[in-house]
C-alpha positions in Angstrom: 95.7 80.1 114.7 99.4 80.4 115.7 101.2 83.7 115.7 104.5 81.6 114.8 103.4 81.9 111.3 106.1 83.3 109.1 105.7 86.6 107.6 104.8 87.6 103.9 104.6 91.4 102.9 103.0 93.4 100.3 103.6 96.9 98.9 102.1 99.9 98.2 101.2 101.4 94.7 104.5 102.7 93.2 106.3 100.8 95.5 108.6 97.6 95.3 108.8 93.8 97.2 111.8 95.3 99.2 110.1 98.3 100.8 109.5 96.1 103.6 113.1 95.1 103.8 114.2 97.6 106.8 110.8 96.7 108.4 111.5 92.7 108.7 114.6 91.5 106.8 113.6 88.4 107.2 110.2 88.7 105.5 109.0 87.0 101.9 108.3 90.2 100.0 105.7 89.9 96.9 105.3 92.1 94.2 102.1 93.3 93.2 101.1 92.9 89.6 102.2 95.7 87.5 105.2 96.3 89.8 107.9 94.1 88.6 109.1 93.3 85.0 107.9 89.4 85.0 104.2 91.0 86.1 102.7 93.1 83.7 99.0 93.6 83.9 96.9 91.5 82.0 94.2 92.9 79.6 90.6 93.6 82.2 92.6 92.0 85.1 90.7 92.7 88.4 90.9 93.1 92.0 89.3 89.8 92.8 91.7 88.3 89.9 94.9 89.7 91.9 94.0 88.6 95.2 93.5 84.8 93.9 96.9 85.0 92.1 98.5 86.6 95.3 97.1 83.4 97.4 98.1 80.8 94.6 101.5 82.7 95.2 101.4 82.0 99.1 100.0 78.8 99.1 103.0 77.5 96.4 105.3 78.5 99.3 103.9 75.3 101.3 104.6 76.8 104.7 100.6 76.9 105.8 98.9 79.8 106.6 101.1 83.1 107.1 101.1 86.6 109.1 100.3 88.6 106.0 101.0 92.1 105.8 100.3 94.6 103.4 100.6 98.7 103.1 98.0 101.0 101.2 97.3 99.4 97.9 99.1 96.1 99.5 97.1 96.3 102.5 94.0 96.3 100.5 94.7 93.2 98.4 96.2 91.2 101.3 92.6 92.4 103.0 91.2 90.7 100.1 93.1 87.4 100.4 92.2 87.3 104.1 88.4 87.8 103.4 88.2 85.2 100.4 90.7 82.8 101.6 91.0 82.7 105.1 92.7 79.3 105.8 95.8 80.8 104.4 96.1 83.7 106.8 97.1 82.8 110.4 97.4 87.0 111.0 96.8 89.8 109.2 98.7 93.2 109.3 96.6 96.2 107.3 99.2 99.0 107.2 97.4 102.6 106.0 94.9 100.9 104.0 90.9 101.4 103.5 88.7 98.5 103.3 86.8 99.9 100.2 84.0 102.6 99.2 80.4 100.9 99.9 79.1 104.6 98.5 78.7 104.3 94.5 78.9 107.9 94.4 82.2 108.2 96.1 83.5 105.1 93.9 82.9 106.8 90.9 84.6 109.7 92.0 87.5 108.0 93.2 87.5 106.1 89.8 87.4 109.6 88.1 90.6 110.6 89.6 92.4 107.4 89.2 91.6 107.6 85.5 93.2 111.3 85.5 96.5 109.7 87.1 96.4 107.4 84.2 96.1 109.7 81.7 98.8 111.4 83.2 101.3 108.4 83.2 100.3 107.6 79.5 100.3 110.8 78.3 103.0 112.6 79.8 105.3 109.1 81.3 106.9 108.3 84.2 108.9 111.5 85.3 106.0 113.7 84.9 103.5 111.6 87.1 105.9 111.0 89.8 106.7 114.6 90.0 103.1 115.1 90.4 102.2 112.0 92.7 104.9 113.2 95.4 103.4 116.7 95.6 100.5 115.2 97.1 99.2 116.3 100.7 99.4 112.6 101.7 103.1 112.9 101.6 103.4 116.0 103.6 105.1 114.2 106.5 107.9 113.1 104.0 109.3 116.4 104.1 110.8 115.7 107.9 113.0 112.9 105.9 116.6 113.4 104.8 116.8 114.4 100.9 119.1 111.0 100.5 115.8 108.9 101.9 113.2 110.9 99.6 115.7 110.8 96.6 115.4 106.9 97.3 112.0 106.7 97.1 111.4 108.8 93.9 114.2 106.6 91.8 112.2 103.2 93.6 109.1 104.6 91.7 110.9 105.8 88.4 112.1 102.2 88.2 109.1 101.4 87.1 107.2 101.5 83.7 104.3 103.6 82.8 102.3 101.1 81.4 102.5 98.6 84.6 101.8 101.3 87.2 98.4 102.8 84.9 97.3 99.2 84.8 97.6 98.5 88.4 96.2 101.7 89.1 92.9 100.8 86.9 92.9 96.9 88.4 93.8 97.7 91.9 93.0 101.1 92.8 90.1 101.9 95.5 87.4 102.1 93.2 88.2 98.9 91.3 87.6 97.1 94.7 84.5 95.7 96.2 83.8 97.1 99.4 85.2 94.5 102.6 83.5 96.6 105.4 80.8 93.6 105.5 83.4 91.3 105.5 85.4 92.2 108.5 83.2 90.8 111.2 83.7 87.3 110.0 87.4 87.4 109.5 88.5 84.5 112.1 92.1 85.9 112.5 93.6 88.6 114.4 93.9 91.6 112.4 96.0 94.3 113.1 95.3 98.0 111.7 98.4 100.2 111.4 98.2 104.2 110.7 100.9 106.5 111.7 99.9 109.2 114.1 100.0 112.1 111.4 98.0 110.2 108.9 94.3 111.1 110.7 92.3 109.6 107.8 93.5 106.4 108.2 94.3 106.7 111.8 90.5 107.0 112.1 89.6 104.3 109.1 91.7 102.0 111.0 89.5 103.0 114.5 86.6 101.9 112.8 87.7 98.7 110.9 89.5 97.3 113.9 86.3 98.0 115.6 84.0 96.0 113.2 86.4 92.9 113.5 86.0 90.0 115.8 89.8 90.0 116.5 90.7 93.4 115.2 93.0 96.4 117.1 94.9 99.6 116.3 98.4 100.0 116.2 99.7 103.6 116.2 103.3 104.6 115.1 104.0 107.8 116.4 105.5 110.8 114.3 104.8 108.6 110.8 102.4 110.1 108.2 101.0 107.7 105.7 104.0 105.6 104.4 105.0 104.0 107.7 107.4 101.6 106.1 109.4 104.5 104.6 109.0 107.1 107.6 109.1 104.8 110.9 110.9 101.3 109.4 112.1 100.3 113.0 109.4 101.2 114.8 107.0 99.2 112.4 109.1 96.2 112.8 109.1 96.5 116.5 105.5 97.1 116.6 104.8 93.6 114.3 107.1 91.8 116.7 105.5 93.2 119.4 101.9 92.2 118.1 102.7 88.5 117.3 104.8 88.2 121.0 108.2 87.2 119.3 110.0 87.8 115.8 108.6 86.5 112.9 110.5 83.4 111.7 111.8 83.1 108.0 111.6 80.2 105.8 114.2 79.1 102.7 113.0 81.2 99.6 115.1 84.5 98.6 113.6 87.2 100.3 112.3 89.5 97.4 109.6 87.6 95.1 
């Protein structure tokens, strides 16, 4: 498969399609269900249905196999597309994302935690949720960012709806997806597992996942925590360009979808 494939991206939970704009302005950026006004979460939506929806969206671009890149929740969906629809993915880039929880007890524990976040969204609203969400240890490295940069992210999160985020978390949260660890050895395309060097948990997950892939490798972004797109977008862009041996070409569709 060719490294000349055009780049298509998926953002993370509470993010927006244009979260990838500073990484690769020429990419076609897709929105996850629940994260755009025209993408409300259907009743009882599942991770597999979202994978199929994104795959159909990519197929509708009619550009052939793409270089699919996703961050966090978007990285898990991107991995799902690559496993379920490998003919659509020439190259896969997974940024700070988990391949799934094979242990049922761990999945139940994570489901309970996600249900707590959904309850906060639906009971207390978006402002209270965002304030609590941003205090997690996962985002500790972002304290080094400028106040303007952090405020930009806060406003992007507040642009969503509480119902949309709760629906997305129930359908696409880590506990809602099947474990894809067993599918990794069969992936035919190159797979880059990316994590910031300050994100120790996902750096280790990336090393394990890359070792399980036929054509897997890790890319470390120095000085970044979990949200590499926000913290080191230019460095991530250079890493992706280097991984492909050249810049990704664009197609004629509008940038943010």
